[in-house]
Structures are given as C-alpha cells and as structure tokens.
BAFI-3210 file (N, C-alpha, C; in Angstrom, 3 decimals, decimal comma, padded with zeros to 6 digits):
// residues 122
n [1|2|3|4|5|6|7|8|9|10|11|12|13|14|15|16|17|18|19|20|21|22|23|24|25|26|27|28|29|30|31|32|33|34|35|36|37|38|39|40|41|42|43|44|45|46|47|48|49|50|51|52|53|54|55|56|57|58|59|60|61|62|63|64|65|66|67|68|69|70|71|72|73|74|75|76|77|78|79|80|81|82|83|84|85|86|87|88|89|90|91|92|93|94|95|96|97|98|99|100|101|102|103|104|105|106|107|108|109|110|111|112|113|114|115|116|117|118|119|120|121|122]
n.u [090,316|087,434|084,114|081,834|082,506|082,213|084,432|087,331|089,144|091,999|093,051|095,928|097,805|100,905|103,693|103,083|103,813|104,127|104,520|104,746|103,792|104,293|104,808|106,215|108,070|109,117|110,792|110,098|107,551|107,685|109,481|108,911|108,493|109,270|107,121|106,010|103,371|101,883|099,105|096,671|093,574|091,124|088,503|085,239|083,661|081,103|078,988|079,876|080,102|081,408|083,150|081,693|082,173|080,887|080,671|082,973|085,457|087,401|090,622|091,700|089,912|090,530|093,369|092,665|091,229|093,189|095,327|093,678|093,577|096,160|096,941|096,377|097,112|099,057|100,457|101,101|102,065|100,876|098,043|097,650|097,631|095,510|093,413|093,433|092,597|090,233|088,499|088,432|087,036|084,553|083,845|083,422|081,293|081,842|084,375|086,335|089,014|091,343|094,924|097,204|100,211|102,619|105,473|108,272|110,399|113,033|113,654|113,909|116,075|118,968|121,869|120,625|120,606|118,509|114,692|111,655|108,611|104,903|102,533|098,942|096,434|093,073]
n.v [106,621|105,041|105,449|103,643|102,447|102,502|102,260|102,193|102,158|102,016|101,075|101,166|099,905|099,986|098,381|097,992|097,388|094,759|092,850|089,639|085,954|083,927|081,031|078,018|076,783|076,106|078,084|080,699|080,759|081,263|083,249|085,088|087,328|090,136|091,171|092,540|094,008|094,450|095,698|095,408|096,644|096,532|098,495|098,593|101,766|102,326|102,932|104,803|108,013|111,322|112,698|111,511|110,059|107,529|106,153|105,219|103,166|103,332|103,696|103,277|101,269|099,002|098,758|097,723|095,258|093,796|094,180|092,852|090,065|089,483|089,408|086,939|083,652|081,800|079,340|079,406|081,489|081,809|080,958|083,191|085,354|084,797|084,676|087,405|088,389|087,367|088,249|090,886|090,837|090,032|091,944|093,968|094,444|095,991|095,739|094,596|092,924|091,514|091,808|090,522|090,818|089,222|089,474|088,066|089,357|088,343|085,722|082,343|081,029|079,008|080,934|082,639|086,086|087,927|088,314|086,648|085,804|085,820|086,227|086,473|086,561|087,506]
n.w [087,195|087,968|087,347|087,945|090,221|093,776|095,190|097,582|100,805|102,184|105,048|107,303|109,906|111,069|112,296|115,176|118,107|120,480|123,510|123,746|124,893|122,915|121,252|120,362|122,149|125,171|126,451|125,122|125,788|128,302|128,655|126,849|123,960|121,712|119,479|116,178|114,543|111,322|110,023|107,544|106,305|103,893|102,926|102,206|100,463|100,312|101,761|103,241|104,665|104,400|106,864|108,968|111,709|112,478|110,380|109,541|110,100|113,184|113,852|116,350|117,396|115,729|116,724|119,188|119,126|118,088|120,095|122,102|121,171|120,939|123,711|124,717|125,275|122,656|120,433|117,908|115,293|113,007|113,753|115,537|113,601|111,827|113,687|114,163|111,769|111,241|113,335|112,763|110,353|111,170|112,821|111,524|108,793|106,384|105,757|103,481|102,719|104,450|105,482|107,674|109,279|111,188|113,021|114,518|116,830|117,708|117,097|118,558|117,176|116,697|115,855|114,199|112,813|112,565|111,671|111,855|110,187|109,826|107,378|106,859|104,507|103,773]
ca.u [089,196|086,288|082,993|080,909|082,805|082,101|085,882|087,520|090,156|093,085|093,387|096,877|098,453|101,866|104,856|102,644|104,675|103,653|105,278|103,815|104,442|103,690|105,844|106,221|109,405|108,903|111,376|109,002|106,169|107,836|110,248|108,464|109,274|109,037|106,340|105,522|102,160|101,228|097,782|095,924|092,027|090,462|087,061|084,280|083,037|079,519|078,010|080,782|079,626|082,455|083,205|081,024|083,189|080,261|080,609|084,099|086,400|088,323|092,322|091,822|089,111|091,380|094,064|092,018|090,846|094,725|095,809|093,002|093,980|097,963|097,155|096,085|098,343|099,234|101,553|101,442|101,942|099,783|096,971|097,221|097,322|094,272|092,467|093,134|091,832|088,759|087,791|088,215|086,134|083,324|083,059|082,941|081,159|082,376|085,972|086,515|089,813|092,478|096,265|097,779|101,833|103,046|107,090|108,857|111,802|114,071|113,067|114,798|116,895|120,535|122,656|119,985|120,373|117,158|113,224|110,604|107,328|104,118|101,626|098,009|095,672|091,942]
ca.v [106,765|104,002|106,054|102,632|101,669|103,189|102,567|101,413|102,822|100,974|101,302|100,548|100,184|099,698|098,205|097,961|096,629|094,198|091,558|088,256|084,814|083,260|080,153|076,563|076,630|076,459|079,488|081,429|080,782|081,589|084,656|086,021|087,849|091,165|091,188|093,638|093,685|095,232|095,269|096,441|096,223|096,955|098,720|099,489|103,099|102,154|103,443|105,844|109,565|112,113|113,377|111,157|108,959|106,392|105,482|104,650|102,170|103,922|103,095|102,675|100,210|097,842|098,518|097,438|094,233|093,263|093,840|091,851|088,707|089,431|089,129|085,453|082,681|081,085|078,693|079,579|083,099|081,246|081,164|084,613|086,297|084,479|084,900|088,741|088,730|086,891|089,000|092,082|090,823|089,716|092,841|095,003|093,742|096,733|095,381|093,385|091,976|091,683|091,099|090,443|090,061|089,264|089,485|087,706|090,246|087,662|084,206|081,590|079,984|079,361|081,202|083,442|087,270|088,541|088,308|085,587|086,599|085,364|086,957|086,021|087,157|086,890]
ca.w [087,796|087,664|087,484|088,156|091,541|094,928|095,597|098,720|101,666|102,854|106,735|107,679|111,120|111,180|113,330|116,235|118,982|121,503|123,909|124,483|125,633|121,972|120,626|120,577|123,102|126,507|126,799|124,325|126,397|129,816|128,819|125,858|122,872|121,141|118,108|115,553|113,534|110,180|109,750|106,319|105,759|102,461|103,459|101,041|100,658|099,483|103,055|103,784|104,780|104,856|108,260|109,721|112,018|112,705|108,744|109,052|111,256|114,066|113,899|117,648|117,533|115,118|117,590|120,655|118,910|117,836|121,902|122,978|120,606|121,303|125,075|124,775|124,875|121,724|120,080|116,531|114,925|111,936|114,616|115,828|112,386|111,328|114,711|114,268|110,506|111,377|114,127|112,096|108,976|111,895|113,465|110,588|107,452|105,343|105,414|102,004|103,024|105,396|105,481|109,023|109,231|112,244|112,884|115,866|116,476|117,905|117,249|119,081|116,220|117,114|114,914|113,241|113,130|111,895|112,039|111,285|109,981|109,178|106,889|106,621|103,954|103,714]
c.u [087,998|085,027|081,808|081,249|082,715|083,743|086,082|088,558|090,747|093,373|094,805|097,472|099,487|103,114|104,197|103,532|104,084|104,786|104,281|104,561|103,920|105,074|105,340|106,796|109,101|109,703|110,320|107,932|106,467|108,679|109,549|109,019|108,413|108,415|106,159|104,279|101,967|099,775|097,109|094,584|091,953|089,185|086,131|083,845|081,754|078,714|078,911|080,246|080,756|082,101|082,279|081,474|082,400|080,318|081,916|084,593|087,344|089,731|092,339|091,316|089,934|092,539|093,711|091,589|092,107|095,176|094,943|093,385|095,618|097,975|096,911|097,319|098,047|100,537|102,428|101,288|100,746|098,430|096,507|097,031|095,908|092,970|092,450|092,144|090,288|087,761|087,504|086,790|084,653|082,590|082,602|082,774|081,458|083,876|085,708|087,448|090,799|093,918|096,844|099,368|102,427|104,547|107,569|110,207|113,255|113,900|114,422|115,360|118,634|121,219|121,967|120,418|119,426|115,547|112,708|109,483|106,339|102,818|100,214|096,966|094,134|091,214]
c.v [105,751|104,605|104,889|102,177|102,744|103,437|101,881|102,426|101,420|101,453|100,610|100,690|099,260|099,439|098,386|097,041|096,070|093,039|090,525|086,799|083,711|082,443|078,595|075,930|077,180|077,762|080,638|081,517|081,205|083,264|085,710|086,401|089,237|090,748|092,578|093,012|094,796|094,724|096,156|095,780|097,459|097,368|099,646|100,951|103,212|102,907|104,233|107,464|110,630|112,766|112,707|109,626|107,500|105,448|104,884|103,668|103,013|102,941|102,600|101,287|098,904|097,618|097,340|095,759|093,358|092,955|092,807|090,401|088,460|089,098|087,796|084,785|081,695|080,363|079,108|080,849|082,981|081,562|082,418|085,626|085,776|084,685|086,747|089,188|088,241|087,815|090,516|091,837|090,517|090,747|093,967|094,632|094,892|096,605|094,442|092,612|092,380|091,334|091,551|089,893|090,524|088,867|089,164|088,505|089,391|086,300|083,197|080,695|080,195|079,805|082,673|085,216|088,077|088,117|087,083|086,346|085,545|086,238|086,037|087,079|086,791|087,968]
c.w [087,249|088,183|088,134|089,661|092,741|095,700|096,864|099,571|101,871|104,165|106,747|108,874|111,332|111,965|114,708|117,254|120,204|122,064|124,346|124,517|124,050|121,330|121,128|122,215|124,168|127,132|126,300|125,376|127,963|129,691|127,808|124,921|122,338|119,649|117,383|114,376|112,558|110,034|108,513|106,333|104,895|103,084|102,341|101,447|100,388|100,524|103,561|103,789|105,037|105,909|109,248|110,237|112,342|111,392|108,582|110,341|111,748|113,989|115,430|118,075|116,877|115,984|118,861|120,312|118,700|119,519|122,213|122,688|121,275|123,225|125,662|124,574|123,632|121,401|118,729|115,849|113,801|112,689|115,284|114,562|111,826|112,403|114,620|112,748|110,460|112,189|113,830|111,202|109,836|112,649|112,658|109,136|106,277|105,135|104,425|102,276|103,826|105,292|106,931|108,805|110,782|112,609|114,393|115,626|116,681|118,196|117,895|118,328|116,471|115,610|114,040|113,936|112,283|112,551|111,529|111,290|109,458|108,393|106,454|105,729|103,799|102,702]
res [m|c|r|n|s|s|g|f|f|n|i|s|l|e|k|l|t|f|y|g|k|i|g|v|f|e|q|e|r|t|v|g|n|e|f|l|i|d|c|k|v|k|v|s|t|e|d|f|e|p|e|n|l|d|s|s|i|s|y|a|s|i|f|e|e|i|a|a|i|m|s|q|d|w|k|l|l|e|s|v|a|m|a|i|a|r|k|l|l|s|r|w|p|q|i|l|n|v|s|v|k|i|t|k|v|a|p|p|i|s|g|i|q|g|q|c|s|v|e|y|v|i]
***
C-alpha cells in the first residue's frame, strides 16, 4: 500500500453486446453485425466520498455514452473506440485513462472462424 497516493478505481463494463452497421463493406453497412465491447476506466479517488454516488461514476452512465456512440454510422472500429474513449474522458475529469476494446463477432472475411477486435488505450 502506498500511503502518499490517493489510489484509483478500475471500473469495467465487459461483453456489452450491440448490433450495429459498422464496417467498410456495403454488406456490413446494410445487414449489420454483432459487436462486443469491453471498456475499462481508471478513476482517481482523490475527490471520492464513500457512499456518495455523486462523487463516483455510474456504470449506467458509461453504458449510455457507449450506446449513443454505437448507434451512429461508422466505417472503422478504430474510430468508434477512439470516440468512446474521448467522450468518457471529456465527460468525467476524474478519469485517468480509458481502454476500449471492440470485437466484431462475425467479420466478413472468407474462411474465418473467429472474431476480430480493436483496442484503443488512452
């Protein structure tokens, strides 16, 4: 334990499932695909007050921000991940860093039996 540090919380939302029309190919933008999102935010505890919800970040609020961005039209997963991270950082100044991983469950790649993902860390 470091006594000179106020510490931090890691808040994680994992395997959030969305259906969206994200992709470069016409089929992806017409038919859509399933996406999984893992989001982890590192939050300073400097101004945290135990049992005071107003001094924390609501999981539901993080989810709402992610859902709003996922409802938009995008071509690149990289752009989506970056937009989510930047939105969270701008809304909550107590966030120290963000990691957003977006997984395309069924990528339109001939012969692939797996998933593809992009992770952005800031």
